[in-house]
C-alpha positions in Angstrom: 3.3 14.6 -18.9 2.0 12.0 -16.5 -1.0 10.1 -18.1 -3.5 8.2 -15.9 -6.5 6.0 -16.2 -9.4 5.6 -13.7 -11.5 2.5 -13.9 -14.9 2.7 -12.1 -16.3 -0.5 -10.5 -19.8 -2.0 -11.1 -19.5 -5.8 -10.9 -20.2 -7.3 -14.3 -20.9 -3.9 -15.8 -17.2 -3.5 -15.8 -17.1 -5.8 -18.8 -17.5 -2.5 -20.7 -14.2 -1.4 -19.2 -12.6 -4.8 -20.2 -13.5 -4.0 -23.8 -11.7 -0.6 -23.4 -8.7 -2.3 -21.8 -8.4 -4.9 -24.5 -8.6 -2.4 -27.3 -6.0 -0.2 -25.6 -3.7 -3.2 -25.2 -4.0 -4.0 -28.9 -3.3 -0.3 -29.7 -0.2 -0.5 -27.5 -1.3 2.2 -25.1 -0.4 1.8 -21.4 -0.5 4.9 -19.1 1.9 5.9 -16.3 -0.8 5.4 -13.6 -3.8 3.2 -13.2 -6.3 3.4 -10.3 -9.3 1.1 -10.1 -12.3 0.5 -7.9 -13.8 -2.9 -7.1 -14.2 -4.8 -10.4 -12.5 -2.0 -12.2 -9.3 -2.8 -10.2 -9.7 -6.5 -10.4 -10.0 -6.5 -14.2 -7.5 -3.8 -14.7 -4.6 -5.9 -13.6 -5.0 -7.9 -16.8 -4.7 -4.6 -18.7 -1.5 -3.8 -16.9 -0.1 -7.3 -17.7 -1.1 -6.9 -21.4 -3.4 -9.9 -21.5 -6.2 -8.9 -23.8 -9.2 -11.3 -23.8 -8.3 -12.7 -20.4 -11.1 -11.0 -18.4 -13.7 -11.9 -21.0 -12.6 -15.5 -21.0 -13.0 -15.7 -17.3 -16.5 -14.3 -17.3 -17.7 -16.3 -20.3 -16.1 -19.6 -19.0 -16.9 -19.3 -15.3 -20.0 -17.1 -14.9 -22.2 -20.2 -14.4 -19.7 -22.2 -12.4 -20.9 -22.3 -8.8 -17.3 -22.4 -7.6 -17.0 -18.9 -9.1 -20.3 -17.5 -8.1 -23.3 -18.9 -6.3 -25.4 -18.6 -3.2 -23.9 -21.8 -1.7 -20.6 -19.9 -1.3 -22.4 -17.5 1.1 -23.0 -20.3 3.6 -19.5 -21.8 3.4 -17.9 -21.0 6.8 -14.6 -20.1 5.4 -15.9 -18.1 2.5 -19.1 -16.1 3.3 -19.2 -14.5 -0.1 -21.3 -14.7 -3.2 -18.0 -15.5 -5.0 -15.8 -18.5 -4.2 -13.0 -16.3 -2.9 -10.2 -18.9 -3.2 -11.5 -20.1 -6.6 -12.0 -16.6 -8.1 -9.0 -14.9 -6.8 -6.5 -17.7 -6.5 -7.3 -20.9 -8.5 -8.3 -19.0 -11.6 -5.3 -16.6 -11.8 -2.8 -19.2 -10.5 -4.0 -22.3 -12.4 -7.0 -22.1 -14.8 -6.6 -18.8 -16.7 -3.0 -17.9 -15.6 -2.3 -14.3 -14.7 1.1 -13.2 -16.0 2.7 -11.9 -12.8 6.0 -11.5 -14.6 4.5 -9.3 -17.3 2.8 -7.2 -14.6 6.3 -6.6 -13.0 7.3 -5.1 -16.3 4.6 -2.5 -16.1 6.5 0.7 -15.3 3.6 2.7 -13.9 1.7 2.9 -10.6 -1.2 0.6 -9.9 -3.6 1.5 -7.1 -6.7 -0.2 -5.7 -9.3 1.8 -3.8 -10.5 0.2 -0.6 -12.7 1.4 2.3 -11.4 1.3 5.9 -14.3 -0.3 7.8 -13.6 1.6 11.0 -13.0 5.1 9.6 -15.3 4.8 6.5 -12.5 6.6 4.5 -10.9 5.5 1.3 -7.4 4.1 1.2 -5.3 3.5 -1.9 -3.4 0.3 -1.7 -0.8 -0.7 -4.4 -1.2 -3.9 -6.3 2.3 -5.4 -6.7 1.6 -8.9 -7.9 3.7 -10.3 -5.1 0.7 -11.7 -3.1 -0.6 -14.7 -5.1 -3.7 -14.8 -2.9 -4.6 -11.3 -4.4 -5.9 -10.1 -1.1 -5.9 -6.4 -2.2 -8.2 -7.4 -5.1 -10.5 -9.2 -2.8 -10.7 -6.1 -0.5 -11.5 -3.6 -3.3 -14.4 -5.9 -4.4 -15.7 -6.7 -0.9 -19.3 -5.4 -1.3 -21.3 -5.4 2.0 -23.4 -8.5 2.6 -22.0 -10.3 -0.4 -18.4 -10.4 1.0 -16.8 -10.6 4.4 -14.5 -7.9 5.5 -10.9 -8.5 4.2 -8.1 -8.1 6.7 -4.9 -6.7 5.4 -2.1 -6.1 8.0 -4.6 -5.9 10.8 -7.0 -3.5 9.2 -10.5 -4.5 7.9 -11.4 -3.3 4.5 -14.4 -3.4 2.2 -15.3 -2.3 -1.4 -13.6 0.9 -2.4 -16.8 2.2 -4.1 -18.3 2.8 -0.8 -16.0 5.8 -0.1 -14.5 6.8 -3.5 -16.4 5.4 -6.5 -14.6 7.6 -9.1 -11.1 8.4 -7.8 -10.3 11.2 -10.2 -9.2 13.5 -7.4 -6.7 10.9 -6.2 -5.3 10.6 -9.7 -4.9 14.3 -10.0 -3.4 14.6 -6.5 -0.8 12.0 -7.5 0.4 14.1 -10.3 -1.5 13.0 -13.4 -1.8 15.9 -15.9 -4.4 14.2 -18.0 -6.7 11.3 -17.0 -8.9 8.9 -19.0 -12.0 8.0 -16.9 -13.8 4.8 -17.8 -17.3 4.8 -16.3 -19.7 1.9 -16.2 -23.0 3.8 -16.5 -24.5 5.6 -19.4 -24.6 9.4 -19.8 -27.2 11.0 -17.6 -27.2 8.3 -14.9 -27.8 9.3 -11.3 -27.5 7.1 -8.3 -30.3 6.8 -5.7 -30.3 5.4 -2.2 -32.6 2.3 -2.4 -34.5 0.7 0.3 -32.1 -2.3 0.1 -29.2 0.0 0.8 -31.0 1.5 3.8 -31.6 -2.0 5.1 -28.0 -3.0 4.5 -26.8 0.0 6.5 -28.8 -1.3 9.5 -26.8 -4.5 9.3 -23.6 -2.6 9.9 -24.9 -0.5 12.9 -21.8 -1.7 14.9 -19.7 -0.1 12.1 -21.2 3.4 12.1 -18.8 4.9 9.6 -19.3 2.1 7.1 -23.1 2.4 7.6 -22.8 6.2 6.9 -20.9 5.4 3.7 -23.7 3.3 2.5 -26.3 5.9 3.2 -24.3 8.8 1.7 -22.9 6.9 -1.3 -25.5 8.0 -3.8 -25.1 11.7 -3.0 -21.3 11.5 -3.0 -21.3 9.6 -6.3 -23.6 12.1 -8.0 -21.3 15.0 -6.8 -18.3 13.1 -8.3 -20.1 12.8 -11.6 -20.7 16.6 -11.6 -17.0 17.1 -10.8 -16.1 14.7 -13.7 -18.3 16.7 -16.1 -16.6 20.0 -15.1 -13.1 18.6 -15.4 -13.9 17.1 -18.8 -15.0 20.5 -20.0 -11.7 22.0 -18.7 -9.8 19.4 -20.7 -8.3 17.5 -17.8 -10.3 14.4 -18.3 -11.4 12.2 -21.2 -14.5 10.3 -20.3 -15.8 7.0 -21.8 -19.2 5.5 -20.9 -21.4 2.7 -22.1 -24.1 3.6 -24.6 -26.6 2.0 -22.1 -26.6 -0.4 -19.2 -30.4 -0.4 -18.8 -31.5 -4.0 -18.2 -28.0 -5.2 -17.4 -27.7 -6.6 -13.9 -24.7 -6.3 -11.6 -24.4 -10.1 -11.8 -25.7 -10.5 -15.3 -26.3 -14.1 -16.5 -27.1 -13.4 -20.2 -23.8 -13.9 -22.0 -25.2 -12.2 -25.1 -25.7 -9.0 -23.0 -22.2 -9.5 -21.5 -20.6 -9.7 -24.9 -22.6 -6.8 -26.2 -21.4 -4.5 -23.4 -17.8 -5.7 -23.9 -18.1 -4.9 -27.6 -19.4 -1.4 -26.8 -16.2 -0.6 -24.9 -14.0 -2.3 -27.4 -15.5 -0.6 -30.4 -15.7 2.8 -28.8 -12.0 2.7 -28.0 -11.0 2.0 -31.6 -13.4 4.7 -32.9 -12.1 7.3 -30.4 -8.5 6.4 -30.3 -7.4 9.4 -32.4 -9.2 11.7 -30.0 -7.6 9.8 -27.0 -4.1 10.3 -28.5 -4.9 13.9 -29.1 -6.1 14.3 -25.5 -2.9 12.7 -24.2 -0.8 14.7 -26.7 0.6 11.5 -28.3 2.0 11.9 -31.8 
């Protein structure tokens, strides 16, 4: 049996997923296949390298550091992102909170990051290998319109994978996974709407019509994916984990008490449900 995990994105809401990841690391469970979107992919590499606590430490230690996140980064000519791209994706993993690239190499499974091709508007699924210490693939999967520049990889411009495939369950199944754990970052019953801000953002990308279309159709695609997830869960192909609630929790949440609470939700749920997760994956 090929066992997979899907990690949805959601900026700092993905701290819920980090709690799940850390508990699974402590419980010595790694799947054969991991696919992540945006922050889900960026945080998931610490799960694959078996470094529990690393993601939480980064957020708690650097959330208020302007080198990590701040509007001044948006006007820096070589950055143009809410995040300090070099600081967040290179200095932190390579110097300050070291990423264990060697441990990642020992991960025997597949690791894919969802990105959106800016020209076609379609999702692509790029492998994370740990060989590129600038972590360009992780930058690309997190490259939210307006708040990031496009990220060029081998001559192709990419942006956030959530624009085209927010919950890549179909990709996991197509790649041969028999059973998939899906870690979402919104509570049960959540539905996405197309906000006025999204409509305005789409206008900014009028020279990239397929990307603009992704922005305008994202909510409807996302809601259809949720319906598909619910059906597959009932059929026994998926095991789905969700936060109890994310109401009042911002994408770039500053309140560290809220951040820790959402992390603990994911961590505690995983321990409470681990017997069911093992049963789902047919693990003795």
